[in-house]
N, C-alpha and C positions, 0 to 999 in steps of 0.2 A: 287158160281158164278165166272165165269171166266173172265179175264180182258184181253185186246190187250195192248201191249207196242211196242212203236216204238222207235228205236235208231238210232239217226242220226251220220253223219260224222264218220262212222266206216272206217278204212283205206281198201283198196283193200286187202292188205296182211292179214289183220286180217280176213276178211270175207273168204278168201281163206283157211286159216289154219283151222278155224273152220269148214267150209265146207268138208274139207279132214278129220277131225278128226270124223266129222258126219258119213262121208261115209265109214270110217275104223270101225265103231262101226253098220253100216247098218241102220243108222237112216237118217231121212232127218234133214237138218239144222235146222229148226224149232222146231222138237223134240228133238234134241240134246240139242239145246239152253234151251228148255222148263225144261229138265230135271236137266241141270246145275244150272239154277236158282232157281229149287226147292231144290236142294241140297245145293247151297249158303245159301237160305233163312233158312234151317234147321240147319246150323251151326252159333254158336255164333261168330261174329267178333271180333278179338282182340281188336279193339278200343272201341267197345260197351262193352265188357266185362270189360274193364279197367275203363270205365266211371261209370259203375255199382258198382265196387268195390270202387272206389272213392267217389261215392254218398252214399254208405252203410258206409264207415268209418267216412264221415262228419256227418251222422246222428247219429254214435255210436262213437264217438272217444273213443280213449283207450289212457291211460297214463302211459304205460310200456315203459320203457327205451329198448335200442337195449340190453345192458346187461341183464336185467331180462329175456327178450325173450329168449336169449341164454342160462343162466341159467336153465331155465325152460325145454328147450328143452333137454339139457344135462341130466337133472334130469330123464327126462322120458326114457332114454335110459339105464340108470343103472338097 
């Protein structure tokens, strides 16, 4: 099922730039923005990724010191 999205208060300059990019690719503005939104949704945002890492670390705390981590890292390289 598809949904419609309305975005308000977009500056004329932004709309013009996006319309120009859409035209350059031979797409309508609507099609161009839909593809960009799908692309955006398919990629993990760095803030979301960081929040997931922090949640995982909180759920599974490690008690290794930085010295232990570096020692193990260097041991793997030998």
